[in-house]
Steps between C-alpha positions, in 0.01 A plus 500: 500500500829350374327173409238694305763688298687176427185332370419803284853496355483129416152541348628782278784279372258215422264733310787648300630154407155388390483798263843444346522422131790296363605568144723272300755703307587326172866440431591715201644353183868558441701570190783251441837667548861389495682493835876561473740437790868583458754624753841552342847573635856500357584162660234289326398438140156601377195303611142620442191319629175538302152400617149643481265658752221304669135550595420626853310182589782264408555250781872432452804724469694314232580726204401417144838503326525628143718270292467662156602861568745698288735711712740763367759685706672832423806659666524878448271461193720225352328165451674234713300199389194282547460301821452122471240301692626250761241379756219623731447823307870594506681655205877549505778686321864414573624856549567704813327836564727802549484775760374836375364371168135549408315176423172457318293182484213419264282189536230376264292181499193381304177629654666777702590861427874567482660631821824686564713627788816702559745512790871506591739382772590773752847556649556342841713660776850354533610603850325370809568502872305243699508370858281252686511562875431168671572663838203735480174304549208727407133436587275507192121462495400251229173461307338308786574779746766292674839635598789315334875558518681605184849635427578818300666503161638841398548555126654814348533568127541790257201586285562492124517870396298686235220248462190374680584182691286220640626240742392167651682340796462151642706282730594154374719208601662199340616195688654154493433196717618154586230332294602140551340493846158611370213252485422456219836617352482809283744721312548846647844607387630852546413675176292773340169440677393800707259505792299803603515646852231727643603860557339787692579868459380824655646725231223744387614502135405131463144449378267380774363215293847359429568508875192284549642249251845500670660662195680833466386696196571872452608777262770766537279812505613594852877444455587561134876491424579444870610224733211301643502293817217258560460279806294181505463213744517124454523182706834383634704207370379243754167448323675484161632158592155349447228738384493697179287572195624395160482739207355257251637567154229476234358700214241694699538869570305451820667449836523118511625443853459142623595364840776239514371203707678483835494188716714317756707338226591826329878542545658810639680728259876470462527851358275806494558817297265798534477777239325828442326447166507850344309575176497809280175475306341695217207732565265259322610213722475715814141599417412140423643374832335775702150457354532121512580515872209738563256278315634185668453660843153629411370152418479436875303820565136500375477877553810591298491693173585292193794609288641348185857374502706740290615353168723642226375249239322714240188312385538220757593413858815412692841657539812555289750630755875546528709477816848448642571301814787493750553249779690662789642254752422596862558171684690175439533214745 
């Protein structure tokens, strides 16, 4: 009886497959649009990257840079100047953005409609209390379902009053090494290069998709004008001597994390500093990050619902977002 049912089930599948029709869905045409990428903060001069969108069937991911754009920048409705082209779609203006000022950007180029965007730099908290308890090993289940040991970092800060606030937290390190013993020799002096560390958190105010990406992204809706304590977990200092992920500095707004090659000739670090990398970000930048992370996670799920990454570029794509950043030292050895 069981064999008969199994045969009937398999026969039904075969019949259904033989009746299936496959339809090719044509890739729709697309309208050329300008893509603007600019994150600005009070510690760096203006840099805007301009490219154009691409067809869905394009086989590579290299952007088509626009080299003949005209870019104007306003500060509180006062014209600051025109940005000058440098290289790889970058345009620069040798002035520093200011906190609390409203900035407007307009970009035009032959063959494209003009685009514009507005944003400002939010205030960042000034007082922080942070501890990293290396005497409290905590079991954490990672993406593979394996239990790993991590150590809690407790961060407390005061929310900026009388405004909507959006925050992003990462853990980063910088290091130095005795490079002369490396084969082949390389330069790795203690400097401004930062390396990203994975973090885990159980705090319910952190968006679930940012937890999956090992980032901490949240707003202040549940603790407005109050003190906020958030706990997250990261690896201990032993593994920092060899393994880490470099935050590669380039002009992309994506998350360009690349692994630093590690081999038997890689020297141990002479010095390791670990920081909480705390960002206050604008609402536009928060929405961009959140939808970008959702879409990036959904690419691995064929049953997920497509969403568009949120953009504040009127008439185009990309992001024009302000932020402030604070590095808070939690460990030095």
